[in-house]
C-alpha positions as CSV (number, residue, x, y, z in Angstrom):
1,M,-30.8,-18.6,54.3
2,T,-30.5,-14.9,53.6
3,I,-31.0,-12.6,56.5
4,S,-30.1,-8.9,56.2
5,A,-26.8,-8.1,57.9
6,Q,-27.8,-4.6,59.1
7,P,-31.4,-4.7,60.2
8,D,-32.9,-1.7,61.9
9,P,-34.8,-2.7,65.1
10,S,-36.5,0.8,65.3
11,R,-38.6,-0.2,62.2
12,V,-40.2,-3.1,64.0
13,S,-43.9,-2.7,64.9
14,L,-45.0,-6.3,65.0
15,L,-43.4,-8.9,67.2
16,A,-44.1,-12.5,66.3
17,L,-43.3,-15.1,69.0
18,D,-42.9,-18.9,69.1
19,C,-44.3,-20.4,72.3
20,D,-42.4,-23.4,73.5
21,G,-38.8,-22.4,74.2
22,V,-39.5,-18.7,73.9
23,L,-42.5,-17.8,76.0
24,T,-41.9,-21.0,78.1
25,N,-38.7,-22.9,79.0
26,G,-39.6,-25.6,76.5
27,T,-40.7,-28.1,79.1
28,I,-44.1,-29.6,78.7
29,G,-45.8,-31.1,81.8
30,Y,-49.1,-32.9,82.3
31,D,-51.3,-33.2,85.3
32,G,-52.9,-36.4,86.5
33,H,-55.8,-35.9,84.0
34,G,-53.5,-35.5,81.0
35,V,-54.0,-31.7,80.9
36,E,-51.0,-29.9,79.6
37,R,-49.4,-27.3,81.9
38,K,-47.1,-24.5,80.8
39,F,-45.5,-21.7,82.8
40,F,-44.9,-18.2,81.6
41,H,-42.5,-15.6,83.1
42,I,-44.2,-12.5,84.6
43,H,-41.5,-10.2,83.2
44,D,-42.3,-11.3,79.7
45,G,-46.0,-10.5,80.3
46,F,-45.2,-7.1,81.6
47,A,-43.1,-6.3,78.5
48,I,-45.7,-7.7,76.1
49,R,-48.3,-5.3,77.7
50,A,-45.8,-2.4,77.5
51,W,-45.1,-3.1,73.8
52,I,-48.8,-3.2,73.0
53,R,-49.5,0.0,75.1
54,E,-46.8,1.8,73.2
55,G,-48.4,0.9,69.8
56,G,-46.8,-2.4,68.9
57,S,-48.5,-5.6,67.9
58,V,-47.8,-9.1,69.1
59,V,-48.8,-12.4,67.4
60,V,-47.9,-15.9,68.4
61,V,-47.0,-18.5,65.8
62,T,-46.6,-22.0,67.2
63,G,-46.4,-25.6,65.9
64,R,-48.6,-26.9,68.7
65,H,-52.0,-26.4,70.3
66,S,-52.1,-25.1,73.8
67,P,-55.1,-23.9,75.8
68,A,-52.8,-22.5,78.4
69,L,-51.1,-20.3,75.8
70,C,-54.4,-19.0,74.6
71,V,-55.5,-18.1,78.2
72,R,-52.2,-16.3,78.9
73,M,-52.2,-14.4,75.7
74,A,-55.8,-13.3,76.2
75,E,-54.8,-12.0,79.7
76,L,-52.0,-9.9,78.0
77,G,-54.2,-8.5,75.2
78,V,-52.7,-10.7,72.4
79,D,-55.6,-11.7,70.3
80,E,-53.8,-13.2,67.4
81,V,-52.5,-16.7,68.3
82,H,-51.8,-19.1,65.4
83,E,-51.5,-22.7,66.6
84,N,-50.6,-26.0,64.8
85,V,-48.6,-24.1,62.2
86,P,-46.5,-26.5,60.1
87,D,-44.9,-23.8,58.0
88,K,-44.0,-20.7,60.0
89,N,-42.5,-18.9,57.0
90,A,-45.8,-19.1,55.1
91,K,-47.9,-18.1,58.1
92,L,-45.6,-15.1,58.9
93,Q,-45.9,-14.0,55.3
94,E,-49.6,-14.2,55.5
95,I,-49.6,-12.2,58.8
96,I,-47.3,-9.6,57.3
97,A,-49.7,-9.1,54.3
98,A,-52.8,-9.1,56.5
99,H,-51.3,-6.3,58.7
100,G,-50.2,-4.3,55.6
101,L,-46.5,-4.4,56.7
102,M,-43.2,-4.8,55.1
103,P,-40.9,-7.6,56.3
104,D,-38.5,-5.1,58.0
105,Q,-41.3,-4.0,60.2
106,V,-41.6,-7.5,61.7
107,A,-39.4,-9.3,64.3
108,F,-39.7,-13.0,65.0
109,M,-38.4,-14.8,68.1
110,G,-37.7,-18.5,67.8
111,D,-35.6,-21.1,69.5
112,D,-35.4,-24.2,67.4
113,L,-34.8,-25.4,63.8
114,P,-38.5,-25.3,62.8
115,D,-38.3,-21.5,63.5
116,L,-35.5,-20.8,61.0
117,P,-37.8,-20.4,58.0
118,A,-39.7,-17.7,59.8
119,F,-36.4,-15.8,60.1
120,E,-36.4,-15.5,56.3
121,A,-39.9,-13.9,56.3
122,C,-39.1,-11.1,58.8
123,G,-36.6,-8.2,59.0
124,F,-35.3,-8.8,62.5
125,A,-34.6,-12.3,63.9
126,L,-34.5,-12.8,67.7
127,A,-33.4,-15.9,69.7
128,P,-33.3,-16.7,73.4
129,A,-30.0,-17.8,75.0
130,N,-31.0,-21.4,75.1
131,A,-31.9,-21.6,71.4
132,A,-30.3,-24.2,69.2
133,P,-26.8,-23.1,68.0
134,E,-28.0,-22.8,64.4
135,V,-30.8,-20.5,65.5
136,R,-28.5,-18.3,67.6
137,E,-26.0,-18.0,64.7
138,R,-28.7,-16.7,62.4
139,A,-30.4,-14.3,64.8
140,H,-29.8,-10.6,64.7
141,F,-30.1,-10.4,68.5
142,V,-29.6,-13.2,71.1
143,T,-30.9,-12.5,74.6
144,S,-28.8,-13.4,77.7
145,N,-31.9,-14.9,79.2
146,S,-33.3,-18.2,78.3
147,G,-36.8,-18.8,77.0
148,G,-39.4,-18.8,79.8
149,S,-37.0,-16.8,81.9
150,G,-37.4,-13.3,80.7
151,A,-36.0,-13.6,77.2
152,V,-39.1,-12.0,75.6
153,R,-38.8,-9.1,78.1
154,E,-35.2,-8.6,77.1
155,A,-36.0,-8.8,73.4
156,I,-38.8,-6.2,73.8
157,E,-36.5,-3.9,75.8
158,H,-33.9,-4.2,73.0
159,L,-36.5,-3.2,70.3
160,M,-38.0,-0.4,72.4
161,H,-34.6,1.0,73.3
162,S,-33.9,1.5,69.6
163,T,-36.7,4.1,69.5
164,G,-36.6,5.5,73.0
165,R,-39.9,3.9,73.9
166,W,-38.5,1.9,76.8
167,S,-37.6,5.2,78.4
168,Q,-41.2,6.2,78.3
169,V,-42.3,2.9,79.9
170,L,-39.6,3.4,82.6
171,A,-40.6,7.0,83.2
172,R,-44.1,6.1,84.1
173,F,-42.9,3.9,87.0
174,V,-40.0,6.1,88.1
175,D,-42.2,9.2,88.2
176,Q,-44.8,7.4,90.2
177,A,-42.2,5.9,92.6
178,D,-40.7,9.4,93.1
179,R,-44.0,10.7,94.3
180,I,-44.4,8.1,97.0
């Protein structure tokens, strides 16, 4: 696997995310009727909205089907969710081409071995703290938070700090709080 040693996070404009283990803690639950339940961290949602508001794009590429994921992403303004994807590298290459981007303009966050091929397709590889060791070893940035516990927020902050955009997000709330 070849991943660039010195990626530039400031070039990233599209953030691609896995679902289970990244947006969630990787646990899958079912109610009494067999309906799948997933839980998403509110801090991740805030950061996804901030990323989009500041001009970034978000897509989800997951190996499973999840109505709960589609509902949550729609709430956040993420309209590109790719489910039941067996080959995340090929799908990410397709997404990159469709968006007219270069690989170094794309970050992918994954947590397990099926996500490693997607790391090859993008310029900046991200992993949550609870990712498989082989994934953490190959990531350019590993969050201190686990998937489903603010890891996406931390990754987005890292990307936005590289361009100063996180300061703009923060300023909106600090300025508002100072007026109260």
